[in-house]
C-alpha positions in Angstrom: -0.1 0.1 0.0 1.5 3.2 -1.2 2.3 6.0 2.2 0.3 9.0 2.0 1.8 12.3 1.3 1.0 14.5 4.1 1.5 18.4 2.8 3.8 20.0 4.1 3.3 23.0 6.6 4.6 26.3 5.6 7.7 27.2 6.6 10.5 29.8 6.7 11.3 31.0 3.1 11.5 27.2 2.6 13.3 27.4 -0.7 13.0 23.6 -1.9 10.5 21.4 -2.6 9.4 19.1 0.5 8.1 15.6 0.3 7.0 13.9 3.4 6.3 10.0 4.2 6.3 7.5 6.5 8.7 4.5 7.1 7.0 1.0 7.7 7.0 1.3 11.2 5.8 4.8 11.3 8.4 6.6 11.4 8.3 10.2 9.2 10.6 10.9 6.2 10.8 13.9 4.7 12.7 14.1 1.3 14.3 17.5 0.2 14.5 18.5 -3.0 15.6 21.5 -5.7 12.5 23.4 -7.1 10.5 22.2 -9.7 11.0 18.5 -8.8 7.7 16.3 -8.5 8.7 13.0 -6.4 6.0 10.2 -5.6 7.7 8.8 -2.6 7.6 4.7 -2.8 6.3 2.5 0.1 8.8 1.2 3.0 8.9 -2.9 1.7 10.2 -3.7 5.1 9.1 -5.0 8.7 10.2 -3.5 11.3 9.2 -3.8 15.2 7.6 -0.7 16.8 9.4 2.3 17.2 11.4 2.0 21.0 9.7 3.9 24.1 11.4 6.7 25.7 14.1 5.6 27.4 15.4 8.2 31.0 16.2 11.6 31.7 17.5 11.5 34.8 18.2 14.5 36.9 22.6 15.5 38.4 21.2 17.8 41.0 25.5 17.8 42.0 25.4 19.9 38.6 21.8 21.1 37.5 22.3 18.5 34.6 20.2 15.6 32.6 22.3 12.8 31.5 20.0 10.1 28.9 19.4 6.4 29.2 18.5 4.7 25.8 19.3 1.2 26.8 17.2 0.7 23.2 21.1 2.3 21.1 23.0 -0.5 22.3 21.7 -2.2 18.9 22.6 0.3 16.3 24.5 0.2 13.4 27.6 0.1 14.0 30.3 0.9 10.4 27.9 -1.4 8.4 29.9 -2.3 4.9 28.9 -0.2 2.3 26.8 -2.9 0.6 24.4 -2.9 3.7 25.1 0.5 4.1 21.4 2.2 5.3 21.5 5.2 4.6 22.2 4.6 0.3 19.1 4.7 -1.2 17.3 1.6 -1.8 18.5 -1.7 -3.9 16.4 -4.8 -4.6 19.5 -5.9 -2.9 19.8 -3.7 -0.3 16.5 -1.7 1.7 17.2 1.0 3.4 15.9 3.5 5.9 14.8 5.9 2.3 12.9 3.4 0.1 13.8 5.3 -3.0 16.2 4.6 -5.8 17.6 7.9 -5.3 17.3 11.3 -2.5 19.0 14.3 -3.0 18.8 15.7 0.8 16.8 14.0 3.5 15.7 13.2 7.0 14.1 10.9 8.9 13.2 10.5 12.1 16.0 8.0 13.8 15.2 4.6 14.0 17.6 4.4 17.5 16.8 7.3 19.3 17.7 8.5 22.7 14.8 11.0 22.5 11.9 10.1 21.7 8.1 10.5 22.1 6.2 13.3 23.1 5.8 15.3 26.4 3.2 17.6 27.5 6.4 20.6 27.7 9.5 20.6 29.2 11.4 18.2 31.1 11.8 20.0 34.7 13.3 18.1 37.8 11.7 17.1 40.9 11.6 17.6 44.8 13.9 14.3 44.9 17.5 14.7 44.2 16.4 11.6 42.1 14.7 12.6 39.3 13.5 10.5 36.6 11.7 11.4 33.7 10.9 9.7 29.9 13.5 11.2 28.0 11.1 12.7 25.3 12.0 14.8 22.5 13.3 14.3 18.6 16.1 12.5 16.9 16.6 12.5 13.3 18.8 11.9 10.9 20.1 13.9 7.7 21.4 12.2 4.6 23.5 15.1 3.1 23.6 13.1 -0.1 22.9 9.4 -2.2 26.2 8.7 -2.7 28.3 6.5 -0.3 31.6 7.7 -0.9 31.8 11.3 -1.0 32.2 13.8 2.2 30.2 17.2 2.7 32.9 18.8 1.6 32.9 17.5 -1.8 28.7 18.5 -2.2 28.1 21.2 -4.7 27.2 24.7 -3.1 23.5 24.0 -5.1 23.2 20.8 -2.7 24.9 22.5 0.6 22.2 26.0 0.1 19.4 22.7 0.3 21.0 21.1 3.2 20.5 24.5 4.9 17.2 25.1 4.1 17.3 21.1 5.3 18.4 22.2 8.4 16.1 25.2 9.1 12.8 23.8 8.1 13.4 21.4 10.4 14.5 23.8 13.2 11.5 25.6 12.6 9.2 23.0 12.5 10.4 21.6 15.7 10.8 24.4 17.5 6.7 24.6 17.5 6.2 21.5 20.2 5.4 22.2 23.8 8.5 19.8 24.3 11.0 21.0 22.4 13.6 23.8 24.1 16.4 23.9 22.0 17.3 22.2 18.3 20.5 20.8 17.6 22.5 20.4 14.0 26.0 18.8 13.6 27.6 16.5 11.8 30.6 14.0 12.9 33.2 13.4 10.3 35.6 10.5 10.7 36.1 7.1 12.5 38.3 8.9 15.0 35.7 11.5 16.2 33.1 8.0 16.8 30.7 8.2 13.5 29.1 4.5 12.9 28.1 4.9 9.7 30.2 6.2 7.0 27.3 8.0 4.4 27.1 11.1 4.6 25.0 12.4 6.8 24.5 14.3 9.8 21.6 14.6 13.0 19.6 16.7 14.9 18.5 16.8 17.9 15.1 18.5 19.8 16.1 18.6 24.0 13.0 18.8 26.2 15.2 21.4 28.2 18.6 23.6 27.5 21.8 22.0 27.2 24.5 22.9 29.3 26.8 24.2 26.7 24.2 26.6 25.7 22.9 27.7 29.4 26.3 28.7 30.1 26.8 31.0 27.3 23.5 32.6 28.6 24.8 33.2 31.4 27.9 34.7 30.4 26.0 36.7 27.7 23.7 38.1 30.4 26.2 39.0 32.9 28.4 40.6 29.5 25.4 42.8 28.8 25.3 43.8 32.4 28.3 44.7 32.9 29.0 46.4 29.7 25.6 47.3 27.8 26.3 45.3 24.8 26.2 42.4 23.5 29.0 39.3 24.1 28.7 38.4 20.6 28.9 41.5 18.4 31.1 42.6 20.2 33.3 39.0 20.1 33.0 39.0 16.5 34.2 43.1 16.1 37.1 42.1 18.3 38.1 39.0 15.9 37.9 41.1 12.9 39.5 44.2 14.1 42.2 41.5 15.0 42.5 39.4 12.4 45.6 36.7 13.5 42.8 34.5 13.9 40.5 34.4 11.1 40.7 32.3 8.1 37.7 33.4 6.0 34.8 35.9 5.4 32.7 36.8 3.1 30.0 39.6 2.8 27.8 37.5 5.0 30.1 35.4 7.3 33.3 35.2 9.4 35.3 32.6 9.8 37.7 32.8 13.0 39.8 30.4 14.9 38.5 31.6 19.2 40.8 33.3 21.1 40.7 31.1 24.1 40.2 27.8 21.2 39.6 23.9 23.6 41.2 22.5 20.3 43.9 22.1 18.0 42.2 23.0 15.0 39.2 24.9 16.0 36.7 27.3 13.9 33.8 28.7 14.6 31.9 30.5 11.8 29.6 33.6 12.5 27.1 35.3 10.9 28.0 39.0 10.6 24.8 39.9 11.4 23.1 38.5 14.7 20.2 35.5 14.5 19.4 33.1 17.2 19.0 30.4 14.4 18.9 28.5 11.7 15.3 29.5 10.2 16.2 33.7 10.7 19.1 33.4 8.7 17.7 35.2 5.3 18.1 33.8 1.7 20.8 35.7 0.3 23.1 34.9 3.4 21.8 31.5 3.7 24.2 31.3 -0.6 26.9 33.2 1.0 26.4 30.7 3.8 26.7 27.3 1.6 30.1 28.9 0.2 31.4 29.7 3.5 31.1 26.6 4.9 32.4 24.8 1.9 35.3 27.0 2.4 36.0 25.9 5.6 35.7 22.1 5.5 37.5 22.3 2.6 40.5 24.0 4.1 40.2 21.9 7.3 40.7 18.6 5.0 44.0 19.5 3.4 46.0 20.1 7.1 46.9 16.4 6.7 47.8 13.7 4.6 44.7 12.0 5.4 40.6 13.8 5.4 40.2 15.5 9.4 38.6 14.3 11.5 35.6 16.7 13.3 32.4 17.8 15.0 30.5 20.6 12.8 28.1 21.6 15.2 25.3 24.7 15.5 24.7 26.7 17.9 21.0 27.8 18.2 19.0 29.5 21.0 16.9 27.6 22.2 12.9 28.6 22.1 12.0 32.6 23.3 10.6 32.2 26.6 14.3 30.7 28.2 15.3 33.6 30.4 18.4 35.6 28.4 18.4 33.6 25.2 17.9 37.5 23.2 21.8 37.8 24.3 22.6 34.5 21.8 23.9 34.4 18.6 23.8 32.0 15.6 27.5 30.3 15.3 28.7 26.6 13.9 31.5 25.3 16.5 33.9 22.8 14.0 37.1 21.8 15.3 39.2 18.2 15.4 40.3 16.0 17.5 43.9 15.6 15.5 46.9 17.4 16.8 49.3 15.7 14.3 49.7 13.7 10.6 50.0 10.6 13.2 48.2 11.4 16.7 45.2 12.5 18.4 44.6 14.7 21.4 42.4 11.9 23.7 41.1 13.6 26.5 43.0 13.9 29.4 42.4 13.2 33.0 42.2 17.0 33.3 39.7 17.5 30.5 37.6 14.5 30.9 37.1 14.4 35.0 36.9 18.6 35.6 36.7 20.5 31.6 39.4 21.7 31.9 41.7 21.8 28.4 44.4 22.7 27.5 45.5 23.1 23.8 48.9 21.5 22.2 48.7 24.0 18.8 48.8 28.2 19.2 45.2 29.5 18.1 47.0 32.0 15.6 49.4 29.0 14.5 46.3 27.3 13.5 44.8 30.1 12.1 47.4 30.5 9.7 47.7 27.0 8.5 44.7 27.2 7.6 44.4 30.2 5.6 47.3 28.9 4.3 45.5 26.2 2.8 44.5 25.4 -1.0 40.9 25.6 -1.2 40.8 23.2 -4.5 
């Protein structure tokens, strides 16, 4: 039986064709195609078990942080071979998570999610020192390209622009859920950084809380506004541009630089010149220029070493508008690698893993110079 195609909600400036369908177990799948495309999605012929029930979110009263316990993730795929890749288009010999024989960009609900199910609102700690609640929220997989053997840096500007459309659209829609406080789009690249699927893909998490790193940034930004009467992130971008020593590349809308206090051997932050809270707030022209500079930064990263550079590319977006202090935050990308030389990785030592106190083996200004010197094809 052919699945019903549901009409897509009107997203902000979505310049892509969105086609919604469902997989055999009821999970949603969304195709994003270039304007003018017509897609008739095929059914999913697999027999799949029902999606898992939510795991637990346990509250740590010492730190005020939540920890997710999701035991069903133990059975997720781990480094499958190319001919059994679950993220490639389906073939007669390999029915995958994407039933179509081809796609452009696709997003679907993760089969092994850390967060799943719906709640009436954000999760809250209780009065007990031992608070455990259902780990509601959403985890999605986004496949950047149907080809198995490419990296994000190999994509065209047009393909990258479509990925940005998908990120923005999913952020906008997931943010309307009453139990979602913050949306996080990210990519892990390379086994050394922890990747378990080689196909070019990323993930989108919709959290029922403000994550710890964002909470700390809000606290610092609010304190900066109180002390100086200005926005922390706007001043930071202005000072990096004025200094110039750590700037890697720029265009008319975006600025990429190695942060002054970089934690990782090679780390680049990418900010819009005009502060916005999230990806849906980025205008069409700025999305065009983002596609160009994002590819440039990734390609410079890939040329740091003789072999492809493992990395995490993490989009930091403001939580929803009713979070205190959220108006001070700024959309930005944090891209980093754990490789410190062609033959050595940076492992977290005791002071870093145990106390979250980082030390860096590479001077940030020298890292920026190496990235500026990297030849971009």
